[in-house]
N, C-alpha and C positions, 0 to 999 in steps of 0.2 A: 570647356577647356580644363584639362587635368594635368598635373605634373607627372611626367613619365620617369624622368631621371635627371640628375644634376651632374654636370661634368666640370672638373677642375683642370685647367691647363696652366702649367707653370712655364713662363717664358724667361729665357736667360740670354743676355747680351754681353759680349766681352768687348771692351774698348780696345782699339788699336793703341791708343795712348790714354791712360787714365787721367784723373785730375786730383789735385791736392786740395784739401780743405781741413777744417779743424778736427775732423774724425780720422785723419790720416790720408791714405791713398785709396781712391776708388778705382778698381780695375774692371768691375763687372756690375751688372744690374739685374734685378729680379722683379717679377711681378706675377700675379696670379689672376687669370680670368675665370669667371664663373659662367657657365652656360646652363640655363634651366630649359630642358626640352619638355615639350608637351605632347599630348596625344593628338593634337590638331596639326602638328608640324611646326608650330610657332616656337621660336627660341628666344628666350630673354638673355641679355648680356649684362654681366656685372664684373666688378673688379675688386680685388683685395690686395692691400699692401701690408704684408706681414711675413712671418716665417713660413715658407711654402710647405714644408713638411707638416707643420701643425694645421695649416689650412686644409690640406689634402685629407688628413685623418678626421678632422672635425666634420667636414662636409660629407665625406664618404660614409663614416661610421655613425654619425649622429643626425645631421640635418637632412640628408637625402632620405633615409628610412622614415623620418618624421613627416616629411612633406609629400612623399610619393602618393598620388591619388588626390591631392588637394587642389582646389581651384586657385590658381596663382593670382587671380584678381583680388583676392581677399588679403591684400598686402599687410594691413595693420594687424589683423588677427594672426597671420602667420608670423609676423615679427614677434608678437607676444609669445607664441608657442615656442619659437626658437630660443628666445631669451630665457623662458622658464626652464627649458631643457638644459641649457648651458650655464645657468646662473651659479651653480655650485662651484664650478671650476672656471667660470668666466667673469662676467660683469665688466671686465676690462681686458685689454690685450687681444690675443689671437682669436679668442672665442667670439667676442663681439665684432671683431673685424670680419670674421668668416660669415657670420649671419648677416652682416651688413652687405657683403658682396652678393649674397643671395637676394637680399632685399632690393638692391639696385636692379638685378635681373627681373624681379617680380614687378617692379615699377615699369620696366621696359615692356614687359608682357601686358600689363594693364593698359599702357598707352597704345600698344599695338591692337589690343582687343577693342579699345574705344576709338581708334584712329585719331588719337590726340597726342600732341607732344607733352612730355612730363611737366614742363613749366606751367602749362595751362591746367593740367590736373592738380597742380599745387596752388592754383589760384592766381598765377601770374599772367601778364599779357605782354612782357618784353621778350622779343626773340633774339636778344643779344644782351651781353653783360660785360662790364669792364674786366680786362685781363691784364696781367703783368708778366713780363719776362723774368724768369727765375734762373739765374746763373751767376755770372760775375764772381767766380770762385777765386781762390788765391792765385795770383798771377803777377807778372810784371806790370807796372803802372801803365806803360804804353799799350800793352795788350788789353788791359781793362778798358781804356778809352776807345780803342778800336772796336772792342766787343760791344760797348755801349752804343756806338754809332750803328753797328750791325742790327741791334735790336730796334733802334728807331726806324731803320730802313725796312724792317719787317713788320712795321705797323704798330709797334708797342709805344705807348706814351708813359708807361710805368715800368720800373724794373727794380729788382732786388739783388743786393750784393752780400757776399759772405765776408765777415770780418773776424775779429778775435785772433789775429795772427800775432801782431805786436801793436802797441798803442801808436807808435810812429807810423807803421804801415797803414793801420786803420785810418788815421787822420789823412795821410797823403792820398790813399786810395779814394776816400770819400770826396775829398776836394777835387780830385782829377775827374771822377765820374760826374760829379755835379757840374763841373765846368763843361764837360763834353755834352751833356744832355740839355743844359740850360735850365732856367728857373721855371719854365712852363711845364716841365715833365716831373712826375713824382718819382722820388728815390726812396726805397726802403732798405733797411739794414738788418742783418741777421747776426746775432751774437753767438749762436750755436752753443748756448748754455755755458760759456767759458769766461764770462767777466766776473771778477771779484766785485762785491757791492760798491766799494769806493770808486773803482775804475768805471763801473757802469754809470754812476752819477756824474763823474767827470766827463765821460764820453757823451752822455745825454745832453749836457750843456753845449758841447761842440755840435751835436746833431741838430739841436735847435737852431744854431747859427747857420747851419747848412740847409735848413728847412727840410729835414728828413721827414718823410710821410709817416713812417712808424719804425719803432725799435723792437725787433722781434727776438724772443727767447734769449734774453741776456743771462738767465739763470736756468738751472735744472727745473723740471716741472714740479718737483716735490717741494721746492723752496718758495712757497707762496708768500711767506713773510717778506722775503727780499723783493718780490714783485710789488707788494703793497707799498713798501717803503720807497721804492724807486718811482712808482707811479705818483706818489704824493710829492715828489721832489723835482719833477720835470714836466714841461709842457709838451714833450714829444709823446704821441700816443704809444702805449705799450701793447704789444700783440703777443699772443701765445695760444696754444691749443693743439698743435699737431701731434703732441704726445699725450693727449687726453682722450678718454673714451666714454661714450654714453652720456646721456643728458645729466645723470647724477654727477659725473666728473666735472662737467662744465658748470653745473649748478654751484659747486664749491668754488670753482675759479671765479665765478661771477659774484657769489655771495660775499667773499672776503674783499672784493674790490681790487683784484690783482691786475686787471687788464682793461684797456679801452676797446680793443678789437679781439674778437674770438675767432679762432682758426680751426674749426672742425674739418674733417676730411671724410667724405662718404665712404671711401675705401678703407678707412681705419676706425672711425668713430661709431659705426653702426648702421651705415647705409644712408639712403636718401631720407628714409623715415626719421631716423635719429638726428641727422644733420638739420632737417627742417625743424624738429623740436628744439634743437639748440639755438637755431636762428630766432625762433619765436621767444625763447627764454631771454636771449640777449636783447631783443627788441623791447621786451617789457622792462628792462633795466637801462634803456637808452644807449645800448652798445651796438656796434656794427659787426658785421660778419664778413670775413675774408677767408675763403676756404683754402686749405692747404692741399697740394697734390705733388707727389714726387714719385709717381709710378708709371701710369700709362694714360693714353688718350681717353679710354673709357671712363676712368676716374675723373679726368678733367671735365668731360662733358656732363657726367652725373652731378658733379659739384656746380657746374655752370647753371644747370636747370634750377638748383636750389637758390643760387645767388640771383638769378634772373627773376625768380618768383618772390623772393623775400623783400619787403620794403626797406629793410636795413642791410640788404646785400650790397657789399662794397666792391669786391673784386675777386677774381679767381686766379690761382697760380698756374702758370704754364712752364714746365721744365724746358729749358733751352740749352741743355748739355749735349745735344745731338744724339739722343737715344732713339732707336727705331720704335720703341714703345710709344713714343709721342709722334715721331715724324712719319712713320710708315704703317702703323697698325690699322688705320682706318682707310677704307677705299677713297673716301672724301676727307682729306686731311683737315685738321683744325685750321680755321681761317680767322685771322685777326685783321680788322679794318678800323683804322683810326682809334686804336686802343680797345676796341670792342671785339669780344669773341662772338662769332656769328652762329647762333643756333638756327635750326631749320623748323619748318612746319611739319616735318615727317613725324609719324607716330612714335611714341616711346622716347628712347634716347635720341633717335634719329641718326643712328650710325650703322655702318656695315663694316664688319671686320674683313681684313684682307687675309684670306686663307693661306696664300703663299707665304706671307710674312709669318703667320703662326707656325706653319710647318717648318720654316727655316729656323725659328727661334725656340721651338718647343724643347724643354728639358726632358730627357727620357725618364727621369726618376726624381720626383720632388722630395723623396726621402733620402736621396744621395746626391746632394748638391756639391759640385766641385769646389775645392778650396779657393778662397779669394776674398777680397774686400768689396762688398756689394753696397757701399754707401751706408745704409742704416743697419745692415746685418752682415756678419762676417762668418766664414767657415774656414776652419783650420787655425790652430793655435797661433801659428806664425803671422796670421793676418789680424789678430785681435787688435782693436783700436789702441794705439799707443798714446801715452800721456804726453801731450805737447805743451810745454810750459808757455804760459802767456806772459809776455814782458810788458808791464805797464810803464808809465812815465815817471814813476817815483824812484 
């Protein structure tokens, strides 16, 4: 089996009605699929969540020429080759995300060649892993409680809500959702990097009272000192990592004692290979791993294979904002039963893409994305994230 070519497919979805959150207004979504084609007709599937134009150029002009003719089953060696090629301009950001998308596809091919699901290739024996509903964005309180009931009805026993609107709103929203789901379900909160340190400490005390499962990204990823100080002042587990890249980035996060729960994402941090390395590093420091995903179902499944295989794997994130990247992309949709994401015994990732959905959502030119707010990336000056003041209780 040899690599013949690598295809990048950018998917674009426009919401009929967007959503409000700390970053402003999201009107559209983007993700990039990676297809590694081989001379045997096998195709490996991967996913990248980053700037689509950069991913397209890096894969087309750097990674595909490097890998053409290589045996895709040599995953670890090929990861090293890609990393060495992109190190000068990479190490973090789009370059390591791009090679990570290829890495996911290579693991898919190795599993298909061995007729083995990836979680078993990684040393695991669990065909399911805990999952949580990720949504509960800024909304009216009654709407939040209705949404929380909807997630419970869909099989989730954990869910995460976005805060950092105002302190009064945050307190009211958390109380309402906690009352709606009861004490037996886990509730996580996301600060979206917007809390001042004093407010974060005050809110953390409130979160302890509400038995919040974790407090995610209260600060910008660069502000490690603030994370360390907050972690030392609260009993609520502190989580972060969706904006970190590579094992070296997570090593620093762990070394300084910034978090209790690390949140790598195979579609951002460097693929399945690097996410597994991060999980092992976290385990050696007594920390748990809860993978981030905010892109598509391929990324969710890739992350789930790592969580299922890792002894310290805690849970996987499942976007519940009604995006077709999650709900429609796979022929067999993601299935949640009693809070567990169900993996299969099918080889590799165990997924099949719905070609009709890809054809419907495919962006014609990844280098010319229409203006809009795409959650984590924006195009067009008028859509740049606006500074939304956070009103605390002081």
